[in-house]
N, C-alpha and C positions, 0 to 999 in steps of 0.2 A: 553560211556556218554549215553546209551540209555535209554529213558522216555518208558512205556509201559502202553500205552490206548486200554481199553478190550470194547469193549462195550457189555451192559448186554445184546445182543446178542450168544458174545462168538465171535464177527467174533475183531482180535488182529493187532495194529499197532504199531512199535515199530521207538521212532521219528530216528536216526539213519540208522540202518537198514533196512527201509523202505521208507522212505524220503529225507537221505541225511543231514538230518538239525543239526546240530552241537547247543550243548543244553551252553549257557550262562551262568553266574550265576542266582539263579531262588531266589525266595519271598516264605517263607513258614509260614505264620503266625498261630503264637498261637491263639487257641479258647481261645474267647471270657467269663468271669465264669457266667451266672447271675445271677446277685444280684438282693434285695430287700432291702433297707435300707429304714424303716419308721421313721420321724421324728415325735414326742410325746411334747406335750408341757412339759413344766416343767421339763422336762428328760435332762440330759446332753450324747448329742452325741445322735446317731440313733440308733434304735431295727435294728439290723444285723434277716431276715425273711429267708435269702438266703436258708435256708435249711431246711426250714421248714417240705416240703413234705419227707424228710428224706435223702438226698443226694443232692448236688449239679450239677447243670443241666450245658453245655454249649452251646453259636450258634455254626455256623456253621465257618471254615476257610474258606478262599481265599488261593490257590497256583498260584503262578504267573509263567507262562514260557515262558524266551523269548530264541528263536531261530533264527541263520543265513545258509540261504539254500544255500548249494554249489552249485545248480546248473549255465547253463547260463543264461545271459537276453532270453533268443527266450525259453526256458523250466521253468520259474522262476512263466508263471501265470497258466500252468496250474497244477505245481505243488500245489501251492496256493487252488485254485482251489477242488483239491484233498482232501487237510485238509483237508478245508473249507468244502464241504461234507461231509467227515466222523466225526469231531468232533463238529462241528460248533452247541447247542442247544444240543448236547446228553449228556444225563445220561452214564455215564460210572463208570469205578474200574484205576482205576490214581496209579501207580505204579515210586516210583523215584529211579534212578538209585544206590545213596548207602543208601538205606534202600529194599532191592528185599524178605524181609522179611512181610512185611505187604503192605497195599493198601488201597487209598482213596477212598471214592465212593462221586461222584461230577457231578454238572451240567455242561459240556466246553462253553468255549464263542471263536473263534477265532476271533482277533481284526485284525488291518488292517495294509496290506502289506506295509512294510515301504521302502523302495528304497535310503534312505538319505547316502549319501558316498558311494554309489555306490555298499552298503552291499543291503544284501534283508533278511530283517526281518523280522518277523514273532512271533508275541505274542495267546498265548493259556491261560486264564483265568476259571481257577477251583473252580467253589463256593460249599466244601467241606463241608461233616458230620464233625463232630468235630473228631472223635475217627476211626486211621486209624484202620483198621482190620489186623489182622495175616492169611497170604494165606491159611492156612490150622487150620479145626479143630483142637482143645484139644480132645482127647480122652485118658480118662484113664481106668483103667479094674482091677480088681481084683478079689478075690472069698474069698466071708464069714468062715471064722472060730469061734474061738471060741466067744460064745455071752455075751456082748456086744462086737461087729466090731464096730473100728473107722475108719473113714477111711476121708481123708484134704486134701480140692481138694484145688490148689493152683491158681488163676486167679491174669490177671492183673488190671488196672486203670476200665475197663467199667463196668460196671453190667450187667451179664445174665445169661438166662436163661437156662441153664441144662437141656441134652436130656439122663432120664437114665434108664436103661435096666436091666433088672434081669430074672435069665431064671428059678427061683420059687420066689413065693409070698412072700413077705418079708412085717415089719414093720418101717419102720425107721423114724429118730426122728433129725428134722433141726431146731435149732432155740425153740427149747422145744416147737415144734408142732409132735404128732403123724402125719405119711400118711402109711396107709396098699393099694400094692400094687404088680401089677406082672407082666412083662410084659415090654415092653414102657410106659413111666412115663414124664408128662411136670404138672407144675404147675405151675401159677401163682404166685404164696407167695412164691416157692425155687429160688430164683433168688442171684445168686454168687457176693460176693461182692471183692475190691480188696485185696488180702491176703488171709490169709487163711480158710480155710470154710468148721467146721465141721458135721460131718455127722454119726451119729450113729445105725448102724443097730439092732433089737434090738430080732428081730424074724428073720427066713428066715436060706436058704442057696442056695449054688450056687453059679453062676462067679455075677460080678457086673460092668456095663459100664456105665461112666460118658463122653457124646462128649457136647461142648459147644466152641461158636465162641470167641476168647478171642479179647480186643481195647483196644490201649494203647492213650496217647497223645500226 
């Protein structure tokens, strides 16, 4: 039951393999939606403006981890200092043992060392961004054939901007807007939503590659 902690520098520690920490039941919060209800005099109920900007946003979530340290009394303080110096206040990637294909990004805090009932308890709390992210970028490659050529890209919950790379110049339509480009293309107006996203290539030939980061709640 390893919890993986990876600093943004790339340095990594695993809770059991590196520190002999036994993971107790942990708490994984669901990120709360950022809602906006407006009371209007004379109107029954509230006006829900939560998706006024086109999509619903979410607040951060908290992951609370509780560990039992198996070290002897003579070694527990050195181990606690090592864990605190590595984790406390650090922004990191966190991977939970039952969800190894995704990671969370957040800032960690190490709690007090609790020696109640002769056990060595160490708690770690991570204030995480709302979406968990896939370990690997999603890559989809296709070759343009008979025009118009339609490509459907499936995406998880998080909206994300893809990098589209072509071997030749193309004209691509996405949500009724044409884009003309060749090579590597990123545009803040081209954002993948949850589910199917339809791209229609009207001119051009060669290979097309979509690369993007998927995320889920």
